[in-house]
PDB file of N, CA, C and O in Angstrom:
ATOM      1  N   MET A   1      -9.901 -12.818   4.316  1.00  0.00           N
ATOM      2  CA  MET A   1      -8.813 -13.611   3.760  1.00  0.00           C
ATOM      3  C   MET A   1      -7.702 -12.672   3.274  1.00  0.00           C
ATOM      4  O   MET A   1      -7.946 -11.754   2.492  1.00  0.00           O
ATOM      5  N   SER A   2      -6.510 -12.917   3.743  1.00  0.00           N
ATOM      6  CA  SER A   2      -5.409 -12.050   3.330  1.00  0.00           C
ATOM      7  C   SER A   2      -4.515 -12.782   2.345  1.00  0.00           C
ATOM      8  O   SER A   2      -4.307 -13.991   2.441  1.00  0.00           O
ATOM      9  N   THR A   3      -4.002 -12.028   1.411  1.00  0.00           N
ATOM     10  CA  THR A   3      -3.075 -12.612   0.450  1.00  0.00           C
ATOM     11  C   THR A   3      -1.699 -12.018   0.695  1.00  0.00           C
ATOM     12  O   THR A   3      -1.570 -10.820   0.946  1.00  0.00           O
ATOM     13  N   THR A   4      -0.695 -12.836   0.624  1.00  0.00           N
ATOM     14  CA  THR A   4       0.663 -12.329   0.791  1.00  0.00           C
ATOM     15  C   THR A   4       1.299 -12.210  -0.580  1.00  0.00           C
ATOM     16  O   THR A   4       1.283 -13.149  -1.376  1.00  0.00           O
ATOM     17  N   VAL A   5       1.850 -11.056  -0.836  1.00  0.00           N
ATOM     18  CA  VAL A   5       2.519 -10.801  -2.102  1.00  0.00           C
ATOM     19  C   VAL A   5       4.015 -10.849  -1.835  1.00  0.00           C
ATOM     20  O   VAL A   5       4.517 -10.156  -0.951  1.00  0.00           O
ATOM     21  N   ALA A   6       4.712 -11.654  -2.588  1.00  0.00           N
ATOM     22  CA  ALA A   6       6.160 -11.731  -2.432  1.00  0.00           C
ATOM     23  C   ALA A   6       6.758 -10.408  -2.889  1.00  0.00           C
ATOM     24  O   ALA A   6       6.578  -9.996  -4.035  1.00  0.00           O
ATOM     25  N   SER A   7       7.459  -9.758  -1.995  1.00  0.00           N
ATOM     26  CA  SER A   7       8.054  -8.479  -2.370  1.00  0.00           C
ATOM     27  C   SER A   7       9.348  -8.721  -3.139  1.00  0.00           C
ATOM     28  O   SER A   7      10.029  -9.727  -2.941  1.00  0.00           O
ATOM     29  N   ALA A   8       9.661  -7.803  -3.995  1.00  0.00           N
ATOM     30  CA  ALA A   8      10.900  -7.899  -4.770  1.00  0.00           C
ATOM     31  C   ALA A   8      12.071  -7.749  -3.813  1.00  0.00           C
ATOM     32  O   ALA A   8      11.960  -7.052  -2.805  1.00  0.00           O
ATOM     33  N   PRO A   9      13.192  -8.394  -4.114  1.00  0.00           N
ATOM     34  CA  PRO A   9      14.350  -8.245  -3.231  1.00  0.00           C
ATOM     35  C   PRO A   9      14.811  -6.786  -3.166  1.00  0.00           C
ATOM     36  O   PRO A   9      14.708  -6.042  -4.141  1.00  0.00           O
ATOM     37  N   ALA A  10      15.309  -6.407  -2.025  1.00  0.00           N
ATOM     38  CA  ALA A  10      15.837  -5.050  -1.846  1.00  0.00           C
ATOM     39  C   ALA A  10      17.046  -4.866  -2.767  1.00  0.00           C
ATOM     40  O   ALA A  10      17.668  -5.845  -3.181  1.00  0.00           O
ATOM     41  N   PRO A  11      17.377  -3.611  -3.085  1.00  0.00           N
ATOM     42  CA  PRO A  11      18.519  -3.362  -3.980  1.00  0.00           C
ATOM     43  C   PRO A  11      19.806  -4.045  -3.501  1.00  0.00           C
ATOM     44  O   PRO A  11      20.554  -4.592  -4.312  1.00  0.00           O
ATOM     45  N   TYR A  12      20.064  -4.016  -2.192  1.00  0.00           N
ATOM     46  CA  TYR A  12      21.282  -4.660  -1.683  1.00  0.00           C
ATOM     47  C   TYR A  12      21.231  -6.165  -1.936  1.00  0.00           C
ATOM     48  O   TYR A  12      22.234  -6.763  -2.325  1.00  0.00           O
ATOM     49  N   GLU A  13      20.066  -6.779  -1.717  1.00  0.00           N
ATOM     50  CA  GLU A  13      19.923  -8.220  -1.945  1.00  0.00           C
ATOM     51  C   GLU A  13      20.139  -8.562  -3.418  1.00  0.00           C
ATOM     52  O   GLU A  13      20.779  -9.565  -3.735  1.00  0.00           O
ATOM     53  N   ARG A  14      19.607  -7.736  -4.315  1.00  0.00           N
ATOM     54  CA  ARG A  14      19.811  -7.983  -5.753  1.00  0.00           C
ATOM     55  C   ARG A  14      21.303  -7.924  -6.103  1.00  0.00           C
ATOM     56  O   ARG A  14      21.808  -8.755  -6.857  1.00  0.00           O
ATOM     57  N   LEU A  15      21.992  -6.932  -5.545  1.00  0.00           N
ATOM     58  CA  LEU A  15      23.429  -6.789  -5.765  1.00  0.00           C
ATOM     59  C   LEU A  15      24.161  -8.026  -5.241  1.00  0.00           C
ATOM     60  O   LEU A  15      25.008  -8.587  -5.935  1.00  0.00           O
ATOM     61  N   ALA A  16      23.838  -8.447  -4.025  1.00  0.00           N
ATOM     62  CA  ALA A  16      24.508  -9.598  -3.414  1.00  0.00           C
ATOM     63  C   ALA A  16      24.266 -10.865  -4.234  1.00  0.00           C
ATOM     64  O   ALA A  16      25.187 -11.655  -4.436  1.00  0.00           O
ATOM     65  N   ILE A  17      23.049 -11.061  -4.700  1.00  0.00           N
ATOM     66  CA  ILE A  17      22.719 -12.236  -5.518  1.00  0.00           C
ATOM     67  C   ILE A  17      23.506 -12.210  -6.823  1.00  0.00           C
ATOM     68  O   ILE A  17      24.039 -13.234  -7.253  1.00  0.00           O
ATOM     69  N   ARG A  18      23.578 -11.030  -7.458  1.00  0.00           N
ATOM     70  CA  ARG A  18      24.310 -10.897  -8.725  1.00  0.00           C
ATOM     71  C   ARG A  18      25.786 -11.232  -8.536  1.00  0.00           C
ATOM     72  O   ARG A  18      26.356 -11.979  -9.331  1.00  0.00           O
ATOM     73  N   VAL A  19      26.405 -10.689  -7.498  1.00  0.00           N
ATOM     74  CA  VAL A  19      27.824 -10.929  -7.255  1.00  0.00           C
ATOM     75  C   VAL A  19      28.057 -12.385  -6.862  1.00  0.00           C
ATOM     76  O   VAL A  19      29.057 -12.982  -7.261  1.00  0.00           O
ATOM     77  N   GLN A  20      27.140 -12.959  -6.084  1.00  0.00           N
ATOM     78  CA  GLN A  20      27.272 -14.364  -5.687  1.00  0.00           C
ATOM     79  C   GLN A  20      27.269 -15.277  -6.913  1.00  0.00           C
ATOM     80  O   GLN A  20      28.021 -16.250  -6.971  1.00  0.00           O
ATOM     81  N   LYS A  21      26.420 -14.958  -7.892  1.00  0.00           N
ATOM     82  CA  LYS A  21      26.380 -15.759  -9.121  1.00  0.00           C
ATOM     83  C   LYS A  21      27.719 -15.692  -9.860  1.00  0.00           C
ATOM     84  O   LYS A  21      28.188 -16.697 -10.395  1.00  0.00           O
ATOM     85  N   ILE A  22      28.331 -14.507  -9.889  1.00  0.00           N
ATOM     86  CA  ILE A  22      29.622 -14.347 -10.557  1.00  0.00           C
ATOM     87  C   ILE A  22      30.686 -15.182  -9.833  1.00  0.00           C
ATOM     88  O   ILE A  22      31.456 -15.906 -10.465  1.00  0.00           O
ATOM     89  N   ILE A  23      30.717 -15.069  -8.504  1.00  0.00           N
ATOM     90  CA  ILE A  23      31.718 -15.787  -7.711  1.00  0.00           C
ATOM     91  C   ILE A  23      31.513 -17.298  -7.812  1.00  0.00           C
ATOM     92  O   ILE A  23      32.484 -18.055  -7.828  1.00  0.00           O
ATOM     93  N   ASN A  24      30.267 -17.736  -7.880  1.00  0.00           N
ATOM     94  CA  ASN A  24      29.975 -19.172  -7.921  1.00  0.00           C
ATOM     95  C   ASN A  24      30.041 -19.774  -9.318  1.00  0.00           C
ATOM     96  O   ASN A  24      29.848 -20.979  -9.479  1.00  0.00           O
ATOM     97  N   SER A  25      30.309 -18.954 -10.328  1.00  0.00           N
ATOM     98  CA  SER A  25      30.365 -19.477 -11.692  1.00  0.00           C
ATOM     99  C   SER A  25      31.525 -20.473 -11.804  1.00  0.00           C
ATOM    100  O   SER A  25      32.536 -20.325 -11.117  1.00  0.00           O
ATOM    101  N   PRO A  26      31.383 -21.480 -12.660  1.00  0.00           N
ATOM    102  CA  PRO A  26      32.460 -22.478 -12.804  1.00  0.00           C
ATOM    103  C   PRO A  26      33.811 -21.863 -13.156  1.00  0.00           C
ATOM    104  O   PRO A  26      34.844 -22.314 -12.661  1.00  0.00           O
ATOM    105  N   THR A  27      33.811 -20.844 -14.001  1.00  0.00           N
ATOM    106  CA  THR A  27      35.068 -20.198 -14.393  1.00  0.00           C
ATOM    107  C   THR A  27      35.748 -19.559 -13.185  1.00  0.00           C
ATOM    108  O   THR A  27      36.952 -19.726 -12.984  1.00  0.00           O
ATOM    109  N   ALA A  28      34.972 -18.827 -12.381  1.00  0.00           N
ATOM    110  CA  ALA A  28      35.540 -18.176 -11.198  1.00  0.00           C
ATOM    111  C   ALA A  28      36.010 -19.210 -10.184  1.00  0.00           C
ATOM    112  O   ALA A  28      37.069 -19.051  -9.577  1.00  0.00           O
ATOM    113  N   GLN A  29      35.234 -20.259 -10.001  1.00  0.00           N
ATOM    114  CA  GLN A  29      35.613 -21.291  -9.040  1.00  0.00           C
ATOM    115  C   GLN A  29      36.908 -21.987  -9.458  1.00  0.00           C
ATOM    116  O   GLN A  29      37.748 -22.313  -8.619  1.00  0.00           O
ATOM    117  N   LYS A  30      37.057 -22.208 -10.757  1.00  0.00           N
ATOM    118  CA  LYS A  30      38.260 -22.887 -11.256  1.00  0.00           C
ATOM    119  C   LYS A  30      39.502 -22.016 -11.055  1.00  0.00           C
ATOM    120  O   LYS A  30      40.556 -22.510 -10.654  1.00  0.00           O
ATOM    121  N   SER A  31      39.370 -20.721 -11.335  1.00  0.00           N
ATOM    122  CA  SER A  31      40.523 -19.824 -11.223  1.00  0.00           C
ATOM    123  C   SER A  31      40.659 -19.214  -9.835  1.00  0.00           C
ATOM    124  O   SER A  31      41.655 -18.557  -9.533  1.00  0.00           O
ATOM    125  N   ARG A  32      39.653 -19.435  -8.993  1.00  0.00           N
ATOM    126  CA  ARG A  32      39.595 -18.839  -7.651  1.00  0.00           C
ATOM    127  C   ARG A  32      39.760 -17.325  -7.716  1.00  0.00           C
ATOM    128  O   ARG A  32      40.465 -16.717  -6.910  1.00  0.00           O
ATOM    129  N   ALA A  33      39.085 -16.741  -8.704  1.00  0.00           N
ATOM    130  CA  ALA A  33      39.119 -15.292  -8.880  1.00  0.00           C
ATOM    131  C   ALA A  33      37.853 -14.854  -9.609  1.00  0.00           C
ATOM    132  O   ALA A  33      37.291 -15.598 -10.414  1.00  0.00           O
ATOM    133  N   ALA A  34      37.420 -13.640  -9.313  1.00  0.00           N
ATOM    134  CA  ALA A  34      36.249 -13.085  -9.995  1.00  0.00           C
ATOM    135  C   ALA A  34      36.451 -11.589 -10.131  1.00  0.00           C
ATOM    136  O   ALA A  34      37.053 -10.946  -9.271  1.00  0.00           O
ATOM    137  N   LEU A  35      35.942 -11.047 -11.220  1.00  0.00           N
ATOM    138  CA  LEU A  35      36.011  -9.609 -11.464  1.00  0.00           C
ATOM    139  C   LEU A  35      34.593  -9.072 -11.409  1.00  0.00           C
ATOM    140  O   LEU A  35      33.718  -9.526 -12.147  1.00  0.00           O
ATOM    141  N   ILE A  36      34.369  -8.101 -10.530  1.00  0.00           N
ATOM    142  CA  ILE A  36      33.026  -7.534 -10.393  1.00  0.00           C
ATOM    143  C   ILE A  36      33.069  -6.030 -10.618  1.00  0.00           C
ATOM    144  O   ILE A  36      34.066  -5.362 -10.342  1.00  0.00           O
ATOM    145  N   PHE A  37      31.966  -5.527 -11.124  1.00  0.00           N
ATOM    146  CA  PHE A  37      31.788  -4.094 -11.350  1.00  0.00           C
ATOM    147  C   PHE A  37      30.462  -3.667 -10.747  1.00  0.00           C
ATOM    148  O   PHE A  37      29.503  -4.438 -10.736  1.00  0.00           O
ATOM    149  N   ARG A  38      30.407  -2.440 -10.245  1.00  0.00           N
ATOM    150  CA  ARG A  38      29.135  -1.896  -9.768  1.00  0.00           C
ATOM    151  C   ARG A  38      28.344  -1.431 -10.976  1.00  0.00           C
ATOM    152  O   ARG A  38      28.866  -0.711 -11.828  1.00  0.00           O
ATOM    153  N   MET A  39      27.079  -1.843 -11.052  1.00  0.00           N
ATOM    154  CA  MET A  39      26.208  -1.413 -12.140  1.00  0.00           C
ATOM    155  C   MET A  39      25.723   0.015 -11.866  1.00  0.00           C
ATOM    156  O   MET A  39      25.691   0.456 -10.717  1.00  0.00           O
ATOM    157  N   ALA A  40      25.356   0.717 -12.908  1.00  0.00           N
ATOM    158  CA  ALA A  40      24.955   2.121 -12.793  1.00  0.00           C
ATOM    159  C   ALA A  40      23.766   2.312 -11.849  1.00  0.00           C
ATOM    160  O   ALA A  40      23.656   3.346 -11.191  1.00  0.00           O
ATOM    161  N   ASP A  41      22.869   1.308 -11.781  1.00  0.00           N
ATOM    162  CA  ASP A  41      21.675   1.459 -10.933  1.00  0.00           C
ATOM    163  C   ASP A  41      21.875   0.955  -9.506  1.00  0.00           C
ATOM    164  O   ASP A  41      20.928   0.937  -8.720  1.00  0.00           O
ATOM    165  N   GLU A  42      23.093   0.546  -9.165  1.00  0.00           N
ATOM    166  CA  GLU A  42      23.362   0.053  -7.817  1.00  0.00           C
ATOM    167  C   GLU A  42      23.966   1.171  -6.972  1.00  0.00           C
ATOM    168  O   GLU A  42      24.839   1.908  -7.431  1.00  0.00           O
ATOM    169  N   LEU A  43      23.496   1.288  -5.744  1.00  0.00           N
ATOM    170  CA  LEU A  43      23.948   2.351  -4.855  1.00  0.00           C
ATOM    171  C   LEU A  43      25.394   2.116  -4.422  1.00  0.00           C
ATOM    172  O   LEU A  43      25.799   0.987  -4.144  1.00  0.00           O
ATOM    173  N   GLU A  44      26.154   3.192  -4.373  1.00  0.00           N
ATOM    174  CA  GLU A  44      27.557   3.079  -3.970  1.00  0.00           C
ATOM    175  C   GLU A  44      27.670   2.573  -2.539  1.00  0.00           C
ATOM    176  O   GLU A  44      28.587   1.815  -2.225  1.00  0.00           O
ATOM    177  N   GLU A  45      26.739   2.985  -1.655  1.00  0.00           N
ATOM    178  CA  GLU A  45      26.832   2.515  -0.263  1.00  0.00           C
ATOM    179  C   GLU A  45      26.555   1.018  -0.168  1.00  0.00           C
ATOM    180  O   GLU A  45      27.169   0.329   0.647  1.00  0.00           O
ATOM    181  N   ASP A  46      25.631   0.500  -0.997  1.00  0.00           N
ATOM    182  CA  ASP A  46      25.386  -0.952  -1.027  1.00  0.00           C
ATOM    183  C   ASP A  46      26.638  -1.672  -1.522  1.00  0.00           C
ATOM    184  O   ASP A  46      27.042  -2.693  -0.964  1.00  0.00           O
ATOM    185  N   TRP A  47      27.242  -1.131  -2.569  1.00  0.00           N
ATOM    186  CA  TRP A  47      28.458  -1.706  -3.158  1.00  0.00           C
ATOM    187  C   TRP A  47      29.571  -1.763  -2.115  1.00  0.00           C
ATOM    188  O   TRP A  47      30.218  -2.796  -1.945  1.00  0.00           O
ATOM    189  N   ASN A  48      29.792  -0.637  -1.412  1.00  0.00           N
ATOM    190  CA  ASN A  48      30.850  -0.579  -0.400  1.00  0.00           C
ATOM    191  C   ASN A  48      30.581  -1.555   0.740  1.00  0.00           C
ATOM    192  O   ASN A  48      31.503  -2.194   1.247  1.00  0.00           O
ATOM    193  N   GLN A  49      29.305  -1.670   1.144  1.00  0.00           N
ATOM    194  CA  GLN A  49      28.944  -2.609   2.214  1.00  0.00           C
ATOM    195  C   GLN A  49      29.248  -4.043   1.781  1.00  0.00           C
ATOM    196  O   GLN A  49      29.803  -4.826   2.552  1.00  0.00           O
ATOM    197  N   LEU A  50      28.885  -4.379   0.550  1.00  0.00           N
ATOM    198  CA  LEU A  50      29.134  -5.734   0.059  1.00  0.00           C
ATOM    199  C   LEU A  50      30.634  -6.027   0.013  1.00  0.00           C
ATOM    200  O   LEU A  50      31.068  -7.104   0.423  1.00  0.00           O
ATOM    201  N   LEU A  51      31.424  -5.076  -0.484  1.00  0.00           N
ATOM    202  CA  LEU A  51      32.875  -5.276  -0.558  1.00  0.00           C
ATOM    203  C   LEU A  51      33.475  -5.459   0.833  1.00  0.00           C
ATOM    204  O   LEU A  51      34.373  -6.280   1.020  1.00  0.00           O
ATOM    205  N   GLU A  52      32.976  -4.688   1.819  1.00  0.00           N
ATOM    206  CA  GLU A  52      33.461  -4.841   3.193  1.00  0.00           C
ATOM    207  C   GLU A  52      33.166  -6.240   3.705  1.00  0.00           C
ATOM    208  O   GLU A  52      34.017  -6.871   4.332  1.00  0.00           O
ATOM    209  N   GLU A  53      31.955  -6.726   3.437  1.00  0.00           N
ATOM    210  CA  GLU A  53      31.567  -8.056   3.905  1.00  0.00           C
ATOM    211  C   GLU A  53      32.404  -9.147   3.225  1.00  0.00           C
ATOM    212  O   GLU A  53      32.788 -10.126   3.865  1.00  0.00           O
ATOM    213  N   ILE A  54      32.682  -8.976   1.938  1.00  0.00           N
ATOM    214  CA  ILE A  54      33.521  -9.948   1.228  1.00  0.00           C
ATOM    215  C   ILE A  54      34.931  -9.931   1.819  1.00  0.00           C
ATOM    216  O   ILE A  54      35.525 -10.983   2.050  1.00  0.00           O
ATOM    217  N   ALA A  55      35.461  -8.730   2.063  1.00  0.00           N
ATOM    218  CA  ALA A  55      36.831  -8.578   2.551  1.00  0.00           C
ATOM    219  C   ALA A  55      37.017  -9.166   3.948  1.00  0.00           C
ATOM    220  O   ALA A  55      38.134  -9.529   4.316  1.00  0.00           O
ATOM    221  N   GLU A  56      35.940  -9.268   4.735  1.00  0.00           N
ATOM    222  CA  GLU A  56      36.031  -9.818   6.094  1.00  0.00           C
ATOM    223  C   GLU A  56      36.324 -11.316   6.104  1.00  0.00           C
ATOM    224  O   GLU A  56      36.752 -11.859   7.122  1.00  0.00           O
ATOM    225  N   ASN A  57      36.099 -11.977   4.987  1.00  0.00           N
ATOM    226  CA  ASN A  57      36.327 -13.417   4.921  1.00  0.00           C
ATOM    227  C   ASN A  57      37.816 -13.728   4.929  1.00  0.00           C
ATOM    228  O   ASN A  57      38.614 -13.029   4.304  1.00  0.00           O
ATOM    229  N   ASP A  58      38.177 -14.789   5.646  1.00  0.00           N
ATOM    230  CA  ASP A  58      39.562 -15.255   5.625  1.00  0.00           C
ATOM    231  C   ASP A  58      39.879 -15.749   4.225  1.00  0.00           C
ATOM    232  O   ASP A  58      38.987 -16.194   3.503  1.00  0.00           O
ATOM    233  N   ASN A  59      41.131 -15.672   3.843  1.00  0.00           N
ATOM    234  CA  ASN A  59      41.615 -16.211   2.567  1.00  0.00           C
ATOM    235  C   ASN A  59      41.068 -15.481   1.336  1.00  0.00           C
ATOM    236  O   ASN A  59      41.096 -16.023   0.231  1.00  0.00           O
ATOM    237  N   VAL A  60      40.572 -14.257   1.522  1.00  0.00           N
ATOM    238  CA  VAL A  60      40.037 -13.472   0.404  1.00  0.00           C
ATOM    239  C   VAL A  60      40.839 -12.182   0.273  1.00  0.00           C
ATOM    240  O   VAL A  60      41.139 -11.522   1.268  1.00  0.00           O
ATOM    241  N   THR A  61      41.182 -11.831  -0.958  1.00  0.00           N
ATOM    242  CA  THR A  61      41.906 -10.592  -1.242  1.00  0.00           C
ATOM    243  C   THR A  61      41.110  -9.800  -2.275  1.00  0.00           C
ATOM    244  O   THR A  61      40.633 -10.363  -3.261  1.00  0.00           O
ATOM    245  N   LEU A  62      40.969  -8.506  -2.051  1.00  0.00           N
ATOM    246  CA  LEU A  62      40.311  -7.626  -3.022  1.00  0.00           C
ATOM    247  C   LEU A  62      41.372  -6.719  -3.636  1.00  0.00           C
ATOM    248  O   LEU A  62      42.263  -6.231  -2.941  1.00  0.00           O
ATOM    249  N   ALA A  63      41.267  -6.499  -4.949  1.00  0.00           N
ATOM    250  CA  ALA A  63      42.177  -5.592  -5.652  1.00  0.00           C
ATOM    251  C   ALA A  63      41.346  -4.639  -6.495  1.00  0.00           C
ATOM    252  O   ALA A  63      40.623  -5.064  -7.397  1.00  0.00           O
ATOM    253  N   TRP A  64      41.452  -3.339  -6.196  1.00  0.00           N
ATOM    254  CA  TRP A  64      40.709  -2.327  -6.953  1.00  0.00           C
ATOM    255  C   TRP A  64      41.458  -2.007  -8.229  1.00  0.00           C
ATOM    256  O   TRP A  64      42.668  -1.782  -8.214  1.00  0.00           O
ATOM    257  N   ARG A  65      40.731  -1.987  -9.331  1.00  0.00           N
ATOM    258  CA  ARG A  65      41.336  -1.735 -10.637  1.00  0.00           C
ATOM    259  C   ARG A  65      41.042  -0.307 -11.095  1.00  0.00           C
ATOM    260  O   ARG A  65      40.094   0.328 -10.633  1.00  0.00           O
ATOM    261  N   ASP A  66      41.876   0.180 -12.012  1.00  0.00           N
ATOM    262  CA  ASP A  66      41.713   1.542 -12.530  1.00  0.00           C
ATOM    263  C   ASP A  66      40.401   1.722 -13.291  1.00  0.00           C
ATOM    264  O   ASP A  66      39.887   2.836 -13.392  1.00  0.00           O
ATOM    265  N   ASP A  67      39.860   0.628 -13.826  1.00  0.00           N
ATOM    266  CA  ASP A  67      38.623   0.740 -14.611  1.00  0.00           C
ATOM    267  C   ASP A  67      37.365   0.683 -13.736  1.00  0.00           C
ATOM    268  O   ASP A  67      36.251   0.638 -14.257  1.00  0.00           O
ATOM    269  N   GLY A  68      37.540   0.685 -12.411  1.00  0.00           N
ATOM    270  CA  GLY A  68      36.394   0.676 -11.512  1.00  0.00           C
ATOM    271  C   GLY A  68      35.995  -0.708 -11.041  1.00  0.00           C
ATOM    272  O   GLY A  68      35.170  -0.846 -10.137  1.00  0.00           O
ATOM    273  N   GLY A  69      36.567  -1.723 -11.639  1.00  0.00           N
ATOM    274  CA  GLY A  69      36.255  -3.083 -11.222  1.00  0.00           C
ATOM    275  C   GLY A  69      37.007  -3.466  -9.957  1.00  0.00           C
ATOM    276  O   GLY A  69      37.988  -2.829  -9.573  1.00  0.00           O
ATOM    277  N   VAL A  70      36.520  -4.522  -9.324  1.00  0.00           N
ATOM    278  CA  VAL A  70      37.204  -5.070  -8.158  1.00  0.00           C
ATOM    279  C   VAL A  70      37.464  -6.545  -8.440  1.00  0.00           C
ATOM    280  O   VAL A  70      36.543  -7.315  -8.710  1.00  0.00           O
ATOM    281  N   GLN A  71      38.730  -6.918  -8.373  1.00  0.00           N
ATOM    282  CA  GLN A  71      39.114  -8.314  -8.574  1.00  0.00           C
ATOM    283  C   GLN A  71      39.110  -8.983  -7.201  1.00  0.00           C
ATOM    284  O   GLN A  71      39.710  -8.480  -6.252  1.00  0.00           O
ATOM    285  N   ILE A  72      38.431 -10.115  -7.110  1.00  0.00           N
ATOM    286  CA  ILE A  72      38.377 -10.886  -5.873  1.00  0.00           C
ATOM    287  C   ILE A  72      39.196 -12.162  -6.096  1.00  0.00           C
ATOM    288  O   ILE A  72      38.987 -12.889  -7.066  1.00  0.00           O
ATOM    289  N   PHE A  73      40.117 -12.410  -5.191  1.00  0.00           N
ATOM    290  CA  PHE A  73      40.917 -13.634  -5.229  1.00  0.00           C
ATOM    291  C   PHE A  73      40.673 -14.384  -3.935  1.00  0.00           C
ATOM    292  O   PHE A  73      40.501 -13.764  -2.885  1.00  0.00           O
ATOM    293  N   TRP A  74      40.655 -15.698  -3.989  1.00  0.00           N
ATOM    294  CA  TRP A  74      40.534 -16.466  -2.761  1.00  0.00           C
ATOM    295  C   TRP A  74      41.327 -17.750  -2.851  1.00  0.00           C
ATOM    296  O   TRP A  74      41.603 -18.273  -3.931  1.00  0.00           O
ATOM    297  N   THR A  75      41.683 -18.236  -1.679  1.00  0.00           N
ATOM    298  CA  THR A  75      42.362 -19.521  -1.595  1.00  0.00           C
ATOM    299  C   THR A  75      41.471 -20.448  -0.796  1.00  0.00           C
ATOM    300  O   THR A  75      40.706 -20.013   0.064  1.00  0.00           O
ATOM    301  N   VAL A  76      41.581 -21.715  -1.089  1.00  0.00           N
ATOM    302  CA  VAL A  76      40.829 -22.727  -0.351  1.00  0.00           C
ATOM    303  C   VAL A  76      41.822 -23.393   0.585  1.00  0.00           C
ATOM    304  O   VAL A  76      42.773 -24.034   0.137  1.00  0.00           O
ATOM    305  N   PRO A  77      41.598 -23.241   1.905  1.00  0.00           N
ATOM    306  CA  PRO A  77      42.557 -23.840   2.840  1.00  0.00           C
ATOM    307  C   PRO A  77      42.589 -25.357   2.710  1.00  0.00           C
ATOM    308  O   PRO A  77      41.569 -25.993   2.444  1.00  0.00           O
ATOM    309  N   LYS A  78      43.761 -25.919   2.901  1.00  0.00           N
ATOM    310  CA  LYS A  78      43.906 -27.384   2.845  1.00  0.00           C
ATOM    311  C   LYS A  78      43.231 -27.998   4.068  1.00  0.00           C
ATOM    312  O   LYS A  78      43.322 -27.481   5.182  1.00  0.00           O
ATOM    313  N   GLU A  79      42.562 -29.101   3.828  1.00  0.00           N
ATOM    314  CA  GLU A  79      41.943 -29.827   4.951  1.00  0.00           C
ATOM    315  C   GLU A  79      43.043 -30.529   5.742  1.00  0.00           C
ATOM    316  O   GLU A  79      43.941 -31.145   5.167  1.00  0.00           O
ATOM    317  N   ASP A  80      42.962 -30.427   7.059  1.00  0.00           N
ATOM    318  CA  ASP A  80      43.947 -31.117   7.896  1.00  0.00           C
ATOM    319  C   ASP A  80      43.631 -32.593   8.034  1.00  0.00           C
ATOM    320  O   ASP A  80      44.361 -33.321   8.706  1.00  0.00           O
TER     321      ASP A  80
END
């Protein structure tokens, strides 16, 4: 009999989940903007990969701040 142990999410997945929660928060949704920072325990390459993936979306703008944060802005296209 084999038992399956749920493995912890990979570091990149944890980062993506954390940022998704920030973007999906009611405050961010209302203002269509979110401010994110890389945590000390998150890999810079994971951070850069996530930012690239976010930037690929239409209607999304990233702005790098002097304090290390990245401001994400988005617009919701009008339905035709």
